[in-house]
C-alpha angles and dihedrals in degrees: 000000000000122000093243090053089052090050091051092049093049092046090049091050091048093050090047090055093050099252124159118276093227090062090054092048093050092048090049091053092047094049092047090054093048092047092059091049095052108025096153096053118079114239121218117196122193119198113229102207101180094052095046094045097055123082126230093249092054091052092047093050090050091051091049091050091051092048092051092051097046119109092232091066095053093087089060092055098045103072110174126203120242093250092055091050091049091047091053091048091051092049091050089049092050091049091049091051091053092049091049092049091050091051091049091056091061087088089065090067090057091048091053093049091046093052091049093052092045097051091041088056090048091056092045092049094046090049092052097044114018092177093073097038092114091052091048091051090055091052091046092053091050090050090047092054093048093046092047090052088064089056091050091050089050092051090047089056091048092053092046091053094047102040108023 
């Protein structure tokens, strides 16, 4: 099939679909120029009916509809007032304070375990050697005070997180 015959068939199909004449004329000129450049190669032209049958305004309205429905355009539609943004920021800050305070109280579990081990060892040592029980009680009270200071520092950090 010659290239001019293919051009005539595609123009006839375009006219049959109701396309614009200028489109057919421009495609005829383009195919005639390409036919002279490659005369030995056969040219196959496929008519694209849906693209030729639609108008430019229909394509533009479809693009606009897709753009309005895309997830990337949702941030443009959801305009928040300043008070709502501040309220959300305050709620995030309050939640972060609570999480931080909860993490700071983990040290209290270690203090409790340490005190249990210390006084258990005091009882075990006094039972094995009752002669030095008074000296062991002094050491146990010193250990109790130092261990309890860790708990007080932990509570200080908790109160600083919550109320400062």
